[in-house]
All heavy atoms as an XYZ file, in Angstrom:
716
protein
N       0.896     -1.159     -0.016
C       0.035     -0.037     -0.001
C       0.855      1.307      0.021
O       1.929      1.208      0.574
C      -0.830     -0.005      1.207
C      -2.014     -0.938      1.246
S      -3.142     -0.399      2.588
C      -4.594     -0.394      1.654
N       0.337      2.314     -0.601
C       1.007      3.559     -0.646
C       0.510      4.464      0.423
O      -0.745      4.661      0.547
C       0.888      4.109     -2.065
C       1.596      5.372     -2.263
N       1.403      6.503     -1.603
C       2.691      5.671     -3.088
C       2.241      7.515     -1.928
N       2.936      6.975     -2.863
N       1.383      5.118      1.121
C       0.935      6.024      2.221
C       0.915      7.394      1.633
O       1.919      8.021      1.257
C       1.884      5.925      3.399
C       1.440      6.778      4.552
O       0.505      7.554      4.422
N       2.132      6.579      5.657
N      -0.341      8.026      1.580
C      -0.376      9.329      0.918
C       0.277     10.422      1.695
O       0.700     11.483      1.181
C      -1.891      9.643      0.860
C      -2.532      8.673      1.844
C      -1.598      7.568      1.895
N       0.471     10.238      3.013
C       1.213     11.247      3.918
C       2.728     11.134      3.819
O       3.398     12.025      4.332
C       0.743     11.075      5.325
C      -0.680     11.387      5.557
O      -1.252     12.154      4.744
O      -1.267     10.872      6.488
N       3.248     10.087      3.182
C       4.601      9.854      3.209
C       5.421     11.024      2.599
O       6.434     11.498      3.127
C       4.980      8.555      2.421
N       4.972     11.554      1.490
C       5.666     12.610      0.841
C       5.595     13.938      1.725
O       6.645     14.541      1.832
C       5.014     12.922     -0.531
C       5.721     14.139     -1.278
C       6.161     13.621     -2.626
N       6.704     14.718     -3.392
C       7.951     14.964     -3.582
N       8.848     14.177     -3.092
N       8.337     16.104     -4.251
N       4.412     14.206      2.271
C       4.289     15.373      3.104
C       5.149     15.243      4.322
O       5.771     16.182      4.714
C       2.804     15.481      3.504
C       2.555     16.700      4.377
C       1.117     16.881      4.695
N       0.439     15.644      5.157
C       0.423     15.428      6.528
N       1.027     16.217      7.392
N      -0.164     14.279      6.928
N       5.253     14.075      4.907
C       6.083     13.902      6.114
C       7.608     14.032      5.740
O       8.369     14.638      6.534
C       5.927     12.432      6.686
C       4.621     12.151      7.260
C       4.545     10.729      7.612
N       3.226     10.377      8.100
C       2.926      9.691      9.192
N       3.922      9.241      9.931
N       1.707      9.473      9.563
N       7.942     13.513      4.559
C       9.369     13.655      4.186
C       9.656     15.124      3.925
O      10.701     15.576      4.381
C       9.487     12.946      2.845
C      10.918     12.765      2.414
C      11.039     11.876      1.173
O      10.624     10.703      1.153
O      11.597     12.370      0.168
N       8.835     15.918      3.362
C       9.084     17.331      3.166
C       9.101     18.093      4.396
O       9.969     19.026      4.594
C       7.983     17.896      2.238
C       8.148     17.458      0.845
C       6.972     17.972     -0.042
O       5.972     18.505      0.463
N       7.124     17.899     -1.373
N       8.208     17.732      5.359
C       8.156     18.469      6.637
C       9.372     18.190      7.461
O       9.768     19.040      8.309
C       6.868     18.070      7.397
N      10.028     17.045      7.349
C      11.173     16.680      8.225
C      12.492     17.088      7.561
O      13.439     17.020      8.250
C      11.125     15.215      8.481
O      11.302     14.460      7.336
N      12.473     17.617      6.420
C      13.667     17.997      5.782
C      13.941     19.558      5.895
O      13.035     20.310      5.424
C      13.737     17.655      4.261
C      13.675     16.078      4.119
C      15.001     18.123      3.588
C      13.547     15.671      2.711
N      14.998     19.995      6.457
C      15.261     21.395      6.535
C      15.821     21.924      5.269
O      16.443     21.102      4.468
C      16.279     21.607      7.670
N      15.698     23.183      5.033
C      16.184     23.827      3.866
C      17.755     23.727      3.910
O      18.359     23.949      4.984
C      15.751     25.235      3.658
C      14.240     25.322      3.406
C      13.832     26.830      3.302
O      14.725     27.656      2.909
O      12.726     27.057      3.629
N      18.389     23.522      2.783
C      19.879     23.473      2.797
C      20.466     24.795      3.375
O      20.011     25.891      2.950
C      20.277     23.222      1.373
C      19.063     22.845      0.769
C      17.922     23.310      1.461
N      21.447     24.698      4.149
C      22.192     25.897      4.615
C      21.524     26.580      5.831
O      21.993     27.539      6.254
N      20.333     26.097      6.203
C      19.637     26.676      7.297
C      19.747     25.906      8.542
O      19.379     24.695      8.519
C      18.139     26.949      6.946
C      17.362     27.517      8.087
C      18.026     27.824      5.749
N      20.287     26.424      9.622
C      20.450     25.666     10.837
C      19.107     25.633     11.502
O      18.402     26.665     11.653
C      21.502     26.337     11.738
N      18.616     24.447     11.992
C      17.351     24.405     12.604
C      17.576     24.263     14.170
O      18.534     23.612     14.645
C      16.507     23.242     12.158
O      17.247     22.074     12.385
C      16.185     23.375     10.711
N      16.673     24.820     14.903
C      16.749     24.686     16.406
C      15.934     23.489     16.707
O      15.144     22.924     15.895
C      16.117     25.886     17.038
O      14.702     26.029     16.729
C      16.835     27.243     16.642
N      16.015     23.031     18.002
C      15.281     21.817     18.292
C      13.794     22.136     18.331
O      12.985     21.264     18.036
C      15.786     21.369     19.667
O      15.519     22.360     20.653
N      13.452     23.412     18.677
C      12.017     23.721     18.699
C      11.451     23.727     17.264
O      10.334     23.245     16.992
C      11.831     25.159     19.287
N      12.268     24.205     16.356
C      11.798     24.170     14.905
C      11.580     22.766     14.536
O      10.607     22.462     13.797
C      12.795     24.917     14.002
O      12.943     26.217     14.465
C      12.335     25.004     12.611
N      12.561     21.977     14.807
C      12.510     20.507     14.387
C      11.295     19.827     15.106
O      10.650     19.017     14.408
C      13.839     19.837     14.589
C      13.903     18.456     13.961
C      13.766     18.467     12.511
O      14.333     19.266     11.814
N      12.914     17.510     12.090
N      11.101     20.027     16.236
C      10.017     19.474     16.933
C       8.661     19.867     16.306
O       7.803     19.121     16.163
C      10.001     19.974     18.467
C      11.021     19.212     19.310
C      10.962     19.682     20.758
O       9.798     19.987     21.210
O      11.967     19.709     21.415
N       8.567     21.158     15.952
C       7.384     21.652     15.267
C       7.199     20.917     13.916
O       6.063     20.461     13.587
C       7.422     23.132     15.009
C       6.264     23.696     14.241
C       5.019     23.813     14.880
C       6.468     24.040     12.933
C       3.965     24.308     14.113
C       5.325     24.528     12.157
C       4.101     24.648     12.762
N       8.228     20.773     13.185
C       8.158     20.092     11.884
C       7.742     18.648     12.133
O       6.945     18.136     11.325
C       9.500     20.220     11.157
C       9.773     21.596     10.597
C      10.992     21.605      9.826
N      11.248     22.862      9.175
C      12.330     23.489      9.025
N      13.459     22.877      9.344
N      12.456     24.696      8.489
N       8.324     18.030     13.078
C       8.022     16.638     13.338
C       6.561     16.497     13.762
O       5.865     15.588     13.368
C       8.906     16.056     14.459
C      10.313     15.918     14.049
O      10.643     15.971     12.780
O      11.244     15.756     14.927
N       6.022     17.441     14.585
C       4.645     17.386     15.005
C       3.706     17.613     13.839
O       2.713     16.944     13.686
C       4.378     18.444     16.023
C       2.956     18.428     16.489
C       2.462     17.442     17.347
C       2.054     19.416     16.084
C       1.125     17.474     17.754
C       0.723     19.431     16.434
C       0.232     18.436     17.325
O      -0.973     18.456     17.675
N       4.039     18.535     12.945
C       3.244     18.834     11.815
C       3.298     17.675     10.800
O       2.251     17.494     10.079
C       3.649     20.128     11.145
C       3.384     21.382     11.990
S       1.679     21.476     12.678
C       0.758     21.822     11.141
N       4.273     16.856     10.844
C       4.363     15.765      9.968
C       3.569     14.472     10.395
O       3.292     13.542      9.688
C       5.789     15.296      9.732
N       3.089     14.549     11.672
C       2.261     13.489     12.162
C       0.881     13.487     11.414
O       0.331     14.514     11.125
C       2.048     13.633     13.723
C       3.340     13.540     14.599
C       2.868     13.895     15.983
C       3.903     12.243     14.449
N       0.389     12.231     11.381
C      -1.002     12.138     10.911
C      -1.922     12.582     12.015
O      -1.556     12.555     13.154
C      -1.242     10.639     10.510
O      -1.326      9.906     11.681
N      -3.254     12.859     11.599
C      -4.224     13.171     12.617
C      -4.387     12.094     13.717
O      -4.501     12.347     14.876
C      -5.511     13.300     11.869
C      -5.033     13.781     10.506
C      -3.790     12.990     10.269
N      -4.278     10.816     13.277
C      -4.390      9.808     14.307
C      -3.238      9.775     15.283
O      -3.395      9.625     16.509
C      -4.578      8.440     13.618
N      -2.098     10.035     14.717
C      -0.857     10.146     15.631
C      -0.952     11.320     16.564
O      -0.539     11.228     17.663
C       0.394     10.218     14.749
C       0.691      8.890     13.963
C       1.798      9.102     12.947
O       1.868     10.109     12.370
O       2.656      8.156     12.848
N      -1.482     12.404     16.071
C      -1.639     13.620     16.906
C      -2.585     13.311     18.046
O      -2.371     13.769     19.230
C      -2.102     14.806     16.091
C      -1.014     15.400     15.232
C      -1.600     16.575     14.390
C      -0.505     17.044     13.444
N      -1.057     18.080     12.493
N      -3.669     12.612     17.734
C      -4.649     12.269     18.768
C      -4.023     11.347     19.798
O      -4.184     11.435     20.993
C      -5.946     11.551     18.152
C      -6.672     12.619     17.304
C      -6.753     10.943     19.142
C      -7.797     12.009     16.486
N      -3.267     10.379     19.374
C      -2.581      9.457     20.182
C      -1.639     10.175     21.150
O      -1.544      9.878     22.283
C      -1.902      8.307     19.483
C      -2.757      7.315     18.817
C      -1.965      6.313     17.983
O      -0.716      6.304     17.984
O      -2.620      5.468     17.273
N      -0.888     11.071     20.572
C       0.046     11.904     21.351
C      -0.710     12.677     22.370
O      -0.226     12.768     23.581
C       0.788     12.839     20.466
C       1.869     13.684     20.976
C       3.005     12.796     21.634
C       2.560     14.645     19.923
N      -1.799     13.290     22.011
C      -2.656     14.081     22.968
C      -3.182     13.285     24.086
O      -3.104     13.655     25.315
C      -3.758     14.758     22.234
C      -4.524     15.768     22.975
C      -3.710     17.027     23.169
C      -4.528     18.099     23.782
N      -3.728     19.293     24.081
N      -3.615     11.998     23.783
C      -4.089     11.160     24.814
C      -3.004     10.787     25.768
O      -3.172     10.700     26.993
C      -4.781      9.910     24.076
C      -6.029     10.315     23.418
C      -4.991      8.767     25.231
C      -6.684      9.172     22.559
N      -1.840     10.494     25.211
C      -0.692     10.126     26.046
C      -0.335     11.244     26.969
O       0.031     11.049     28.186
C       0.546      9.698     25.235
N      -0.368     12.519     26.526
C      -0.057     13.641     27.337
C      -1.031     13.829     28.407
O      -0.723     14.139     29.593
C      -0.051     14.960     26.473
C       1.184     15.000     25.520
C       1.100     16.253     24.582
O       0.111     16.994     24.636
O       1.993     16.433     23.761
N      -2.332     13.604     28.086
C      -3.426     13.732     29.107
C      -3.280     12.670     30.181
O      -3.394     12.913     31.376
C      -4.771     13.636     28.481
C      -5.185     14.837     27.668
C      -6.501     14.738     26.989
O      -7.011     13.561     26.806
N      -7.023     15.806     26.525
N      -2.863     11.401     29.802
C      -2.737     10.347     30.817
C      -1.471     10.663     31.651
O      -1.552     10.368     32.837
C      -2.446      9.000     30.015
C      -3.737      8.521     29.317
S      -3.475      7.019     28.286
C      -3.069      5.847     29.600
N      -0.478     11.248     31.076
C       0.716     11.662     31.892
C       0.276     12.684     32.918
O       0.736     12.562     34.090
C       1.852     12.148     30.949
C       3.054     12.492     31.663
C       4.127     13.047     30.818
C       5.355     13.550     31.604
N       6.320     14.169     30.707
N      -0.433     13.621     32.493
C      -0.895     14.671     33.395
C      -1.774     14.206     34.531
O      -1.658     14.543     35.664
C      -1.682     15.835     32.635
C      -0.816     16.724     31.842
C      -1.531     17.827     31.086
C      -0.669     18.653     30.199
N      -1.495     19.678     29.515
N      -2.723     13.294     34.145
C      -3.613     12.729     35.109
C      -2.735     11.865     36.169
O      -3.037     11.981     37.406
C      -4.612     11.786     34.458
C      -5.689     12.591     33.725
C      -6.696     11.640     33.019
O      -6.706     10.380     33.282
O      -7.429     12.158     32.232
N      -1.745     11.124     35.660
C      -0.979     10.355     36.538
C      -0.201     11.294     37.527
O      -0.054     10.946     38.726
C       0.029      9.454     35.792
O      -0.691      8.631     34.882
C       0.958      8.630     36.709
N       0.326     12.280     37.023
C       1.074     13.328     37.829
C       0.200     13.935     38.822
O       0.569     14.064     39.995
C       1.761     14.437     36.932
C       2.838     13.900     36.130
C       3.447     14.952     35.200
O       2.812     16.049     35.055
O       4.455     14.744     34.519
N      -1.036     14.261     38.453
C      -1.951     14.844     39.315
C      -2.406     13.899     40.477
O      -2.549     14.262     41.649
C      -3.252     15.392     38.644
C      -3.009     16.687     37.801
C      -4.346     16.953     37.043
C      -2.665     17.827     38.659
N      -2.571     12.628     40.102
C      -2.929     11.577     41.109
C      -1.800     11.413     42.067
O      -1.963     11.283     43.323
C      -3.218     10.323     40.411
C      -4.586     10.350     39.682
C      -4.757      9.039     38.841
O      -3.869      8.285     38.669
N      -5.991      9.005     38.360
N      -0.584     11.427     41.635
C       0.581     11.298     42.451
C       0.656     12.501     43.452
O       0.978     12.361     44.559
C       1.901     11.240     41.679
O       1.913     10.085     40.866
N       0.507     13.720     42.836
C       0.457     14.884     43.735
C      -0.568     14.879     44.747
O      -0.342     15.261     45.889
C       0.467     16.170     42.881
C       1.722     16.499     42.049
C       1.430     17.719     41.165
C       2.865     16.846     43.023
N      -1.741     14.507     44.318
C      -2.836     14.357     45.313
C      -2.616     13.359     46.436
O      -2.902     13.657     47.550
C      -4.158     13.936     44.534
N      -1.984     12.232     46.112
C      -1.654     11.257     47.044
C      -0.641     11.743     48.052
O      -0.766     11.639     49.259
C      -1.149      9.925     46.486
N       0.394     12.415     47.482
C       1.458     12.951     48.347
C       0.828     14.155     49.205
O       1.201     14.193     50.344
C       2.531     13.635     47.396
C       3.695     14.265     48.110
C       4.412     13.300     48.983
C       4.664     14.979     47.082
N      -0.027     14.939     48.692
C      -0.614     16.025     49.360
C      -1.493     15.442     50.511
O      -1.428     16.009     51.653
C      -1.423     16.953     48.468
C      -1.913     18.183     49.114
O      -1.266     18.658     50.121
N      -2.947     18.788     48.628
N      -2.267     14.407     50.250
C      -3.010     13.815     51.238
C      -2.161     13.188     52.426
O      -2.465     13.330     53.600
C      -3.933     12.714     50.682
N      -1.106     12.643     52.031
C      -0.155     12.093     52.999
C       0.459     13.163     53.803
O       0.477     13.056     55.041
C       0.911     11.301     52.314
C       2.036     10.708     53.256
N       1.640      9.767     54.105
C       3.266     11.120     53.419
C       2.728      9.454     54.878
N       3.656     10.309     54.490
N       0.820     14.270     53.206
C       1.448     15.421     53.922
C       0.475     16.054     54.820
O       0.704     16.362     56.006
C       2.026     16.417     52.935
O       2.943     15.794     52.077
C       2.689     17.569     53.656
N      -0.746     16.298     54.296
C      -1.838     16.979     55.136
C      -2.276     16.025     56.235
O      -2.637     16.477     57.267
C      -2.945     17.357     54.185
C      -2.685     18.605     53.420
C      -3.821     19.084     52.639
O      -4.975     18.438     52.672
N      -3.808     20.168     52.035
N      -2.224     14.709     55.902
C      -2.679     13.770     56.913
C      -1.720     13.879     58.142
O      -2.260     13.869     59.325
N      -0.506     13.973     57.993
C       0.478     14.140     59.062
C       0.215     15.474     59.778
O       0.160     15.518     61.061
C       1.864     14.123     58.580
O       2.172     12.880     57.893
N       0.032     16.516     59.017
C      -0.205     17.828     59.654
C      -1.542     17.808     60.458
O      -1.723     18.327     61.539
C      -0.148     18.927     58.587
N      -2.559     17.248     59.796
C      -3.871     17.143     60.509
C      -3.774     16.321     61.738
O      -4.417     16.681     62.703
C      -4.913     16.562     59.542
C      -6.348     16.412     59.937
C      -6.876     17.838     60.364
C      -7.206     15.802     58.911
N      -3.031     15.179     61.735
C      -2.907     14.420     62.857
C      -2.244     15.222     64.036
O      -2.675     15.115     65.175
C      -2.060     13.135     62.553
O      -1.869     12.389     63.701
N      -1.190     15.972     63.715
C      -0.585     16.673     64.730
C      -1.494     17.817     65.255
O      -1.601     18.016     66.510
C       0.670     17.322     64.126
N      -2.322     18.405     64.374
C      -3.197     19.423     64.832
C      -4.333     18.881     65.697
O      -4.571     19.428     66.773
C      -3.918     20.059     63.579
C      -4.775     21.213     63.888
C      -5.351     21.887     62.626
C      -6.270     22.957     62.994
N      -6.812     23.597     61.805
N      -4.807     17.629     65.367
C      -5.787     16.979     66.206
C      -5.213     16.630     67.592
O      -5.990     16.743     68.563
C      -6.385     15.777     65.517
C      -7.355     16.076     64.306
C      -7.695     14.760     63.622
C      -8.582     16.764     64.842
N      -3.993     16.186     67.550
C      -3.340     15.814     68.800
C      -3.290     16.969     69.786
O      -3.582     16.882     70.997
C      -1.944     15.188     68.606
O      -2.066     14.100     67.760
C      -1.255     14.809     69.849
N      -2.894     18.119     69.238
C      -2.805     19.368     69.984
C      -4.179     19.703     70.532
O      -4.294     20.094     71.632
C      -2.142     20.527     69.214
C      -2.299     21.817     69.849
C      -0.697     20.216     68.855
N      -5.177     19.700     69.646
C      -6.571     20.056     70.061
C      -7.027     19.039     71.160
O      -7.712     19.514     72.115
C      -7.446     20.021     68.858
C      -7.302     21.124     67.839
C      -8.266     21.057     66.694
O      -8.863     19.986     66.410
N      -8.309     22.133     65.917
N      -6.797     17.781     70.973
C      -7.243     16.826     72.001
C      -6.526     17.137     73.296
O      -7.174     16.999     74.394
C      -7.018     15.372     71.525
C      -7.962     14.896     70.461
C      -7.486     13.513     69.864
C      -9.370     14.887     70.885
N      -5.284     17.356     73.223
C      -4.537     17.716     74.398
C      -4.994     18.886     75.201
O      -5.315     18.957     76.400
C      -3.037     17.825     74.156
N      -5.364     19.905     74.356
C      -5.902     21.154     74.968
C      -7.377     20.851     75.511
O      -7.647     21.383     76.615
C      -6.048     22.206     73.842
N      -8.141     20.141     74.820
C      -9.484     19.800     75.286
C      -9.311     18.976     76.638
O     -10.132     19.144     77.546
C     -10.320     18.989     74.300
C     -10.760     19.902     73.187
O     -10.726     21.111     73.265
N     -11.148     19.259     72.093
N      -8.484     18.076     76.689
C      -8.252     17.283     77.907
C      -7.791     18.174     79.055
O      -8.210     17.936     80.191
N      -6.975     19.113     78.786
C      -6.454     20.052     79.794
C      -7.616     20.864     80.295
O      -7.690     21.078     81.477
C      -5.324     20.923     79.211
C      -4.664     21.752     80.246
C      -3.789     20.887     81.179
O      -3.378     19.824     80.894
N      -3.714     21.376     82.428
N      -8.439     21.277     79.373
C      -9.613     22.228     79.699
C     -10.571     21.344     80.582
O     -11.057     21.912     81.685
C     -10.367     22.625     78.511
C      -9.626     23.736     77.757
O      -8.702     24.291     78.341
O      -9.959     23.912     76.578
N     -10.845     20.130     80.302
C     -11.701     19.278     81.117
C     -11.083     19.046     82.512
O     -11.763     19.004     83.462
C     -11.924     17.937     80.381
N      -9.749     18.841     82.505
C      -9.160     18.604     83.858
C      -9.218     19.866     84.729
O      -9.525     19.765     85.907
C      -7.680     18.238     83.543
C      -6.944     17.603     84.744
C      -5.532     17.202     84.327
O      -5.399     16.418     83.422
O      -4.642     17.776     84.920
N      -9.045     21.028     84.122
C      -9.195     22.307     84.829
C     -10.537     22.530     85.342
O     -10.758     23.000     86.446
C      -8.720     23.464     83.973
C      -7.170     23.468     83.790
O      -6.459     22.931     84.474
N      -6.797     24.152     82.669
N     -11.630     22.048     84.533
C     -12.923     22.294     84.932
C     -13.275     21.401     86.177
O     -14.003     21.736     87.059
C     -13.931     21.982     83.836
C     -14.126     23.269     82.973
C     -15.112     22.970     81.838
N     -14.218     22.488     80.735
C     -14.565     21.691     79.734
N     -15.829     21.302     79.601
N     -13.728     21.356     78.762
N     -12.700     20.130     86.112
C     -12.955     19.268     87.276
C     -12.322     19.784     88.545
O     -12.931     19.616     89.613
C     -12.272     17.894     86.878
C     -13.246     16.948     86.145
C     -12.573     15.533     85.996
O     -11.465     15.471     86.044
N     -13.418     14.618     85.798
N     -11.244     20.379     88.440
C     -10.539     20.858     89.666
C     -11.360     22.090     90.253
O     -11.407     22.271     91.435
C      -9.197     21.421     89.298
C      -8.194     20.281     89.098
C      -6.752     20.939     88.820
N      -6.018     19.850     88.276
C      -4.873     20.088     87.530
N      -4.588     21.370     87.274
N      -4.164     19.123     87.109
N     -12.082     22.877     89.358
C     -12.819     24.012     89.785
C     -14.215     23.649     90.391
O     -14.732     24.347     91.149
C     -12.972     25.028     88.676
C     -11.683     25.700     88.395
C     -11.837     26.705     87.099
C     -10.501     27.208     86.723
N     -10.718     28.256     85.539
N     -14.714     22.482     89.964
C     -16.081     22.032     90.335
C     -15.963     21.402     91.733
O     -15.181     20.445     91.900
C     -16.596     21.044     89.381
O     -16.554     21.595     87.962
C     -17.971     20.702     89.640
N     -16.690     22.003     92.633
C     -16.648     21.368     94.026
C     -17.381     19.970     94.011
O     -18.433     19.832     93.335
C     -17.407     22.388     94.930
C     -18.281     23.230     93.974
C     -17.504     23.156     92.635
N     -16.758     19.180     94.812
C     -17.392     17.789     94.935
C     -18.575     17.882     95.843
O     -18.520     18.390     96.902
C     -16.396     16.771     95.310
C     -15.201     16.587     94.399
C     -14.173     15.586     95.047
C     -15.719     15.898     93.133
N     -19.644     17.257     95.448
C     -20.806     17.228     96.359
C     -20.796     16.172     97.407
O     -20.205     15.118     97.349
C     -22.118     17.135     95.617
């Protein structure tokens, strides 16, 4: 089978003679040479990578906040316990 995009891809990936290309220029040419299906696959892969990163950050954040929350609750419980103890001392026994 003949690939109709082959010629376009070949032209897009070849730089003009005597012209130095930057990596960004070459990346752009490579991207433009992709077929629509390849661009969709690339976009899906990028989205999956972002989702994975966000899930990792969320898990790390939950772990970090969990430790901070635990410490905060410990301080609050200690303070509440101290308050209850102080109230008992002030209350006369019948």
